[in-house]
C-alpha angles and dihedrals in degrees: 000000000000094000119059125218116276094240092058123089115214129193116241126188122196133178110227139161119261086243088061091048089053090050090050092051092045099042101027093233139081113206135168122253126202090224088070093053117090110232093241089057097050098089091056092046091050091049089054091049089055092049090050092050091052088057095047099263111123119193089192094230095315128106116257125259106252123217147138133277100177134002119184092349142005112314093349117149123245112264135212091273092060090043089055092053093049104036126062125219087248091057093047096046102036101033119041108233134204138190110227122199119205134182102214133181105260092233092063097062137062116207125203140171105271096203093049090045091054094046099041105031118006102050095039091050092042088058096039121015089195091061112122114206118218110261093231090053091052091047092051091058089072098046100095128176100212092188092063106042100123103153099346109121113224113206124201135203131199135180088235142338121231128223091233088061093056113109106162144014126200126181116234117206146148119258125217090279094052091252117143116246128192107203129217112274112288090186131023136162089254092056094045118120119195115215 
């Protein structure tokens, strides 16, 4: 259930810095880097890398690129409320952020239940890197009933995201009242001009 068939495209959204967007456009590939992972998060990221490898997705020693499959309903984009939960004022003020939309081959992503991930893996490992989650709890993270998502956010991870999969870019910023705003697309595949 967590991995979609290879012939299926799936939409993936990810919050990234504009610097990462420029690297994607320049290099053709968006990949994770351990230098961007806080030390207290490393154990959880490494666990996800192992789970990806078991399912045939190798990160080749790098952390995965984290994103979203569904937020508040099947294949619904993350909104300003989720952005507010994930991004700090510092990130939004000091580092220009964007919401990237990709159409990825389904066999290049691994989806999991975000709330269960946080409760059963992320927070316990954040508190104690030696914590060892129960195998059945970890396995259950990837068993998703896509027909009953409602408000359950589904996160997705990928070894990398390719420039040719990019379909839209939206700026994410704070307004004058410190509310997060996700702007209208400032780049989309339909507005692209090849030179």
